[in-house]
C-alpha positions as CSV (number, residue, x, y, z in Angstrom):
1,M,0.0,0.0,0.0
2,D,1.4,3.4,-0.9
3,D,1.8,6.3,1.5
4,F,-1.1,8.3,0.1
5,A,-3.6,5.4,0.8
6,V,-2.2,5.1,4.4
7,Q,-2.6,8.9,4.9
8,L,-6.2,8.8,3.6
9,A,-7.1,5.8,5.8
10,R,-5.6,7.6,8.9
11,E,-7.6,10.8,8.2
12,A,-10.8,8.8,7.6
13,R,-10.3,7.1,10.9
14,R,-9.5,10.4,12.7
15,L,-12.8,11.8,11.3
16,G,-14.8,8.7,12.2
17,L,-15.7,7.9,8.6
18,T,-16.7,4.4,7.7
19,A,-17.5,2.9,4.3
20,G,-21.1,3.1,3.3
21,E,-22.3,5.2,6.2
22,V,-21.8,9.0,6.4
23,Q,-23.8,10.9,9.0
24,D,-22.2,14.3,8.9
25,A,-21.8,16.2,5.6
26,E,-19.3,18.6,7.2
27,V,-17.0,15.7,8.1
28,L,-17.3,14.3,4.6
29,L,-16.5,17.7,3.1
30,A,-13.4,18.0,5.2
31,F,-12.2,14.6,4.0
32,A,-13.0,15.5,0.4
33,E,-11.0,18.7,0.7
34,L,-8.0,16.9,2.1
35,V,-8.2,14.3,-0.8
36,L,-8.4,17.0,-3.5
37,T,-5.7,19.1,-1.9
38,E,-3.3,16.1,-1.9
39,L,-4.2,15.0,-5.4
40,A,-3.6,18.6,-6.7
41,A,-0.3,18.7,-4.8
42,R,0.7,15.5,-6.7
43,G,-0.4,17.0,-10.0
44,L,-3.1,14.5,-10.5
45,V,-6.0,17.0,-10.6
46,P,-6.0,20.7,-11.5
47,D,-5.4,23.1,-8.7
48,A,-7.8,25.9,-8.3
49,A,-5.4,27.9,-6.1
50,P,-3.5,30.6,-7.9
51,Q,0.0,29.6,-8.8
52,L,2.9,31.5,-7.3
53,G,5.1,33.3,-9.7
54,C,7.6,36.0,-9.9
55,W,6.1,39.3,-11.0
56,A,9.3,41.4,-10.4
57,R,11.0,42.9,-13.4
58,P,14.8,43.0,-13.7
59,R,16.3,46.3,-12.6
60,P,17.4,48.6,-15.4
61,T,21.1,48.7,-16.0
62,E,21.3,52.4,-17.0
63,N,21.3,55.3,-14.5
């Protein structure tokens, strides 16, 4: 089993989630957000967060 699956299982247990039975939509939303964040970090799904970039321009060389 890979590290990602272990991390998801650990988080599901921490949130009290079980297969086939979800009582609290907020808990399921928290788990879904974690899953999507991890998948985006791995480049497996698009990331909606703005990408960091450098907006600075080089300094002019003349005085």
